[in-house]
Residue frames as a rotation matrix with the C-alpha (Angstrom) as fourth column:
UNK 1
-0.380 -0.674 -0.634 16.62
0.475 -0.730 0.492 -14.38
-0.794 -0.114 0.597 2.99
UNK 2
-0.828 0.120 0.548 15.01
0.507 -0.258 0.823 -13.82
0.239 0.959 0.153 -0.40
UNK 3
0.202 0.979 -0.033 11.67
0.858 -0.160 0.488 -12.97
0.472 -0.127 -0.872 1.23
UNK 4
0.345 -0.137 -0.929 13.31
0.699 -0.623 0.352 -10.48
-0.627 -0.770 -0.119 3.58
UNK 5
-0.722 -0.679 -0.132 15.26
0.386 -0.554 0.737 -8.84
-0.574 0.481 0.663 0.75
UNK 6
-0.576 0.581 0.574 12.17
0.635 -0.123 0.762 -8.60
0.514 0.804 -0.298 -1.45
UNK 7
0.444 0.779 -0.443 10.15
0.883 -0.295 0.365 -7.12
0.154 -0.553 -0.819 1.40
UNK 8
0.047 -0.506 -0.861 12.82
0.565 -0.697 0.441 -4.53
-0.823 -0.508 0.253 2.19
UNK 9
-0.899 -0.353 0.258 13.16
0.396 -0.406 0.823 -3.53
-0.186 0.843 0.505 -1.46
UNK 10
-0.187 0.921 0.342 9.37
0.760 -0.085 0.645 -3.19
0.623 0.380 -0.683 -1.75
UNK 11
0.491 0.364 -0.791 9.23
0.836 -0.452 0.311 -1.13
-0.244 -0.815 -0.526 1.44
UNK 12
-0.393 -0.720 -0.572 12.04
0.435 -0.693 0.575 1.21
-0.811 -0.023 0.585 0.34
UNK 13
-0.847 0.126 0.517 10.43
0.487 -0.207 0.848 1.62
0.214 0.970 0.114 -3.09
UNK 14
0.142 0.990 0.008 7.01
0.851 -0.126 0.509 2.38
0.505 -0.066 -0.860 -1.59
UNK 15
0.412 -0.034 -0.910 8.39
0.712 -0.612 0.345 4.88
-0.569 -0.790 -0.228 0.92
UNK 16
-0.677 -0.717 -0.164 10.49
0.407 -0.551 0.729 6.55
-0.613 0.427 0.665 -1.79
UNK 17
-0.568 0.576 0.588 7.49
0.645 -0.133 0.753 6.86
0.512 0.807 -0.295 -4.09
UNK 18
0.445 0.794 -0.413 5.42
0.879 -0.300 0.370 8.31
0.170 -0.528 -0.832 -1.29
UNK 19
-0.010 -0.523 -0.852 8.09
0.577 -0.699 0.422 10.90
-0.817 -0.487 0.309 -0.43
UNK 20
-0.915 -0.326 0.237 8.24
0.363 -0.413 0.835 11.93
-0.175 0.850 0.496 -4.09
UNK 21
-0.231 0.919 0.319 4.45
0.747 -0.042 0.663 12.12
0.623 0.392 -0.677 -4.38
UNK 22
0.431 0.397 -0.810 4.23
0.869 -0.426 0.253 14.20
-0.245 -0.813 -0.528 -1.20
UNK 23
-0.519 -0.665 -0.537 6.74
0.407 -0.745 0.529 16.71
-0.751 0.056 0.658 -2.58
UNK 24
-0.866 0.249 0.434 4.69
0.387 -0.216 0.896 16.98
0.317 0.944 0.090 -5.77
UNK 25
0.133 0.963 -0.236 1.50
0.920 -0.031 0.390 17.47
0.368 -0.269 -0.890 -3.71
UNK 26
0.097 -0.168 -0.981 3.10
0.689 -0.700 0.188 20.43
-0.718 -0.695 0.048 -1.89
UNK 27
-0.875 -0.463 -0.139 4.12
0.201 -0.609 0.767 22.06
-0.440 0.644 0.626 -5.17
UNK 28
-0.738 0.633 0.234 0.70
0.297 -0.006 0.955 21.52
0.606 0.774 -0.183 -6.77
UNK 29
-0.869 0.385 0.312 -1.18
-0.474 -0.466 -0.747 22.22
-0.142 -0.797 0.587 -3.53
UNK 30
0.223 0.922 -0.317 -3.56
-0.937 0.292 0.190 19.40
0.268 0.255 0.929 -4.36
UNK 31
-0.137 -0.285 0.949 -3.73
-0.656 0.744 0.129 15.99
-0.743 -0.604 -0.289 -2.67
UNK 32
-0.574 -0.118 -0.810 -3.18
-0.728 0.526 0.440 12.94
0.374 0.843 -0.387 -4.84
UNK 33
0.599 0.701 0.387 -5.22
-0.777 0.626 0.068 9.77
-0.195 -0.342 0.919 -4.75
UNK 34
-0.482 -0.876 -0.024 -3.46
-0.876 0.481 0.032 6.45
-0.016 0.036 -0.999 -4.26
UNK 35
0.791 0.594 -0.146 -3.93
-0.583 0.805 0.110 2.74
0.183 -0.002 0.983 -4.62
UNK 36
-0.137 -0.797 0.589 -1.96
-0.682 0.507 0.527 -0.40
-0.718 -0.330 -0.613 -3.92
UNK 37
0.286 0.116 -0.951 -1.16
-0.816 0.550 -0.178 -2.86
0.503 0.827 0.252 -6.67
UNK 38
0.237 -0.100 0.966 -1.38
-0.753 0.610 0.248 -6.25
-0.614 -0.786 0.070 -5.00
UNK 39
-0.654 -0.509 -0.560 0.52
-0.738 0.589 0.328 -9.18
0.163 0.628 -0.761 -6.47
UNK 40
0.516 0.831 0.207 -1.81
-0.849 0.529 -0.009 -12.09
-0.117 -0.171 0.978 -7.10
UNK 41
-0.147 -0.547 -0.824 -0.78
-0.535 0.745 -0.399 -15.67
0.832 0.382 -0.401 -6.68
UNK 42
0.427 0.329 -0.842 -0.65
0.330 0.810 0.484 -18.56
0.842 -0.485 0.238 -4.29
UNK 43
-0.426 -0.673 -0.605 1.66
0.831 -0.028 -0.555 -16.66
0.357 -0.740 0.571 -1.90
UNK 44
-0.621 0.277 0.733 -0.66
-0.244 -0.957 0.155 -13.65
0.745 -0.083 0.662 -1.59
UNK 45
-0.933 0.218 -0.286 -2.22
0.351 0.387 -0.853 -13.72
-0.075 -0.896 -0.438 1.87
UNK 46
-0.110 0.993 0.040 -5.92
0.980 0.101 0.173 -13.28
0.167 0.058 -0.984 2.64
UNK 47
0.154 0.131 -0.979 -5.34
0.541 -0.841 -0.027 -9.77
-0.827 -0.526 -0.201 4.03
UNK 48
-0.693 -0.485 -0.534 -3.81
-0.165 -0.614 0.772 -8.55
-0.702 0.623 0.345 0.79
UNK 49
-0.798 0.499 0.338 -6.50
0.559 0.401 0.726 -10.27
0.227 0.768 -0.599 -1.27
UNK 50
0.168 0.887 -0.429 -9.11
0.962 -0.242 -0.124 -8.43
-0.214 -0.392 -0.895 0.80
UNK 51
-0.129 -0.296 -0.946 -7.29
0.140 -0.950 0.278 -5.12
-0.982 -0.096 0.164 0.32
UNK 52
-0.966 -0.258 0.014 -7.17
0.035 -0.077 0.996 -5.72
-0.256 0.963 0.084 -3.44
UNK 53
-0.426 0.887 0.180 -10.87
0.871 0.349 0.346 -6.51
0.244 0.304 -0.921 -3.47
UNK 54
0.300 0.526 -0.796 -11.74
0.749 -0.647 -0.145 -3.38
-0.591 -0.553 -0.588 -1.50
UNK 55
-0.406 -0.542 -0.736 -9.51
-0.024 -0.799 0.601 -1.17
-0.914 0.262 0.311 -3.65
UNK 56
-0.839 0.162 0.519 -11.23
0.543 0.284 0.790 -2.48
-0.019 0.945 -0.326 -6.78
UNK 57
0.206 0.978 -0.006 -14.34
0.977 -0.206 0.063 -0.63
0.060 -0.019 -0.998 -5.59
UNK 58
0.595 -0.121 -0.795 -12.30
0.162 -0.950 0.267 2.62
-0.787 -0.288 -0.545 -5.54
UNK 59
0.468 -0.431 0.771 -11.07
0.880 0.303 -0.365 2.94
-0.076 0.850 0.521 -9.16
UNK 60
0.651 -0.224 0.725 -10.21
0.104 -0.920 -0.378 6.62
0.752 0.322 -0.575 -8.61
UNK 61
-0.364 -0.872 -0.326 -8.02
0.418 0.160 -0.894 5.72
0.832 -0.462 0.306 -5.63
UNK 62
0.683 0.492 -0.540 -8.07
0.683 -0.165 0.712 6.99
0.261 -0.855 -0.449 -2.06
UNK 63
0.593 -0.514 0.620 -6.46
-0.553 -0.819 -0.150 9.86
0.586 -0.254 -0.770 -0.22
UNK 64
-0.339 -0.849 -0.406 -3.37
-0.258 0.499 -0.827 8.64
0.905 -0.176 -0.388 1.63
UNK 65
-0.702 0.095 0.706 -4.97
-0.711 -0.034 -0.702 8.84
-0.043 -0.995 0.092 5.07
UNK 66
0.393 0.916 0.080 -7.94
-0.886 0.401 -0.234 6.80
-0.246 0.021 0.969 3.83
UNK 67
0.440 -0.322 -0.839 -5.62
-0.416 0.755 -0.508 4.22
0.796 0.572 0.198 2.26
UNK 68
-0.697 -0.710 0.099 -3.68
-0.370 0.238 -0.898 3.88
0.614 -0.662 -0.429 5.51
UNK 69
-0.375 0.642 0.669 -6.91
-0.868 0.010 -0.497 3.56
-0.326 -0.767 0.553 7.49
UNK 70
0.620 0.604 -0.501 -8.20
-0.757 0.628 -0.179 0.86
0.206 0.490 0.847 5.12
UNK 71
-0.007 -0.724 -0.690 -4.98
-0.244 0.671 -0.701 -1.11
0.970 0.163 -0.181 5.54
UNK 72
-0.806 -0.292 0.515 -5.14
-0.537 -0.006 -0.844 -0.75
0.249 -0.956 -0.152 9.32
UNK 73
0.044 0.924 0.380 -8.75
-0.951 0.155 -0.267 -1.92
-0.305 -0.350 0.886 9.45
UNK 74
0.736 0.219 -0.641 -8.22
-0.508 0.804 -0.309 -4.94
0.447 0.553 0.703 7.22
UNK 75
-0.207 -0.922 -0.328 -4.83
-0.296 0.378 -0.877 -5.77
0.932 -0.085 -0.351 8.69
UNK 76
-0.563 0.022 0.826 -6.19
-0.825 -0.079 -0.560 -5.72
0.053 -0.997 0.063 12.25
UNK 77
0.540 0.829 0.144 -8.76
-0.830 0.553 -0.068 -8.39
-0.136 -0.083 0.987 11.38
UNK 78
0.758 -0.355 -0.547 -5.83
-0.005 0.835 -0.550 -10.65
0.652 0.419 0.631 10.43
UNK 79
0.835 -0.406 -0.372 -3.66
0.467 0.165 0.869 -9.69
-0.291 -0.899 0.327 13.42
UNK 80
-0.025 -0.857 0.515 -1.31
0.944 -0.190 -0.269 -7.44
0.328 0.480 0.814 11.41
UNK 81
0.461 0.049 -0.886 -0.03
0.465 -0.864 0.194 -4.02
-0.756 -0.502 -0.421 12.42
UNK 82
0.892 -0.096 0.442 0.68
0.371 -0.405 -0.836 -1.47
0.260 0.909 -0.325 9.72
UNK 83
0.185 -0.896 -0.404 4.36
0.524 -0.258 0.811 -0.54
-0.831 -0.362 0.422 9.40
UNK 84
-0.900 -0.435 0.031 5.25
0.278 -0.517 0.810 2.32
-0.336 0.737 0.586 7.12
UNK 85
-0.469 0.743 -0.478 2.51
-0.716 -0.637 -0.287 3.46
-0.517 0.207 0.830 4.78
UNK 86
0.425 0.634 -0.646 1.83
-0.889 0.428 -0.165 0.24
0.172 0.644 0.745 2.92
UNK 87
-0.454 -0.663 -0.595 3.46
-0.437 0.748 -0.500 -2.63
0.776 0.033 -0.629 4.77
UNK 88
0.537 0.780 0.320 1.35
-0.704 0.205 0.680 -5.09
0.465 -0.591 0.659 6.75
UNK 89
0.825 -0.232 0.516 3.75
-0.198 0.736 0.648 -7.96
-0.530 -0.636 0.561 7.32
UNK 90
-0.010 -0.998 -0.069 7.15
-0.464 -0.057 0.884 -9.40
-0.886 0.041 -0.462 6.36
UNK 91
-0.542 -0.151 0.827 5.97
0.610 0.605 0.511 -10.94
-0.578 0.781 -0.235 3.08
UNK 92
-0.094 0.509 -0.856 4.81
-0.191 -0.853 -0.486 -7.71
-0.977 0.118 0.177 1.50
UNK 93
-0.534 -0.021 0.845 3.21
0.738 0.477 0.478 -8.07
-0.413 0.879 -0.240 -1.91
UNK 94
0.636 0.768 0.076 1.93
0.723 -0.559 -0.405 -4.56
-0.269 0.313 -0.911 -2.68
UNK 95
-0.599 -0.746 0.290 3.28
0.800 -0.571 0.186 -1.56
0.027 0.343 0.939 -4.57
UNK 96
0.025 0.551 -0.834 2.08
0.473 -0.742 -0.476 1.96
-0.881 -0.382 -0.279 -3.81
UNK 97
-0.605 -0.153 0.781 0.87
0.790 -0.239 0.565 3.84
0.100 0.959 0.266 -6.88
UNK 98
-0.666 0.410 -0.623 -0.57
-0.163 -0.895 -0.414 7.27
-0.728 -0.174 0.663 -7.52
UNK 99
-0.072 0.725 0.685 -3.89
0.871 0.381 -0.312 7.22
-0.487 0.574 -0.658 -9.39
UNK 100
-0.915 -0.333 0.226 -3.86
0.403 -0.761 0.509 9.79
0.003 0.557 0.831 -12.21
């Protein structure tokens, strides 16, 4: 139950952040760049470790569509299907962040 609750809280937080960022993008008429902060530790799966490694090579972040595509590509190699904008599976360990 703890895992499910943590995952749902992370998902709601990520989706709420994205909605706020998208409103700001409309006002500023300029797309933001994003990244995912991936929790590190023994419970972090190989897919998320690979995402973290790939994102390290993009210090200025990615446009949202590119970030979603990256997650889909990496997730598919591990048998995951992207749900939401930053949720690969039920033990989510990433937080969506805007790159300044």
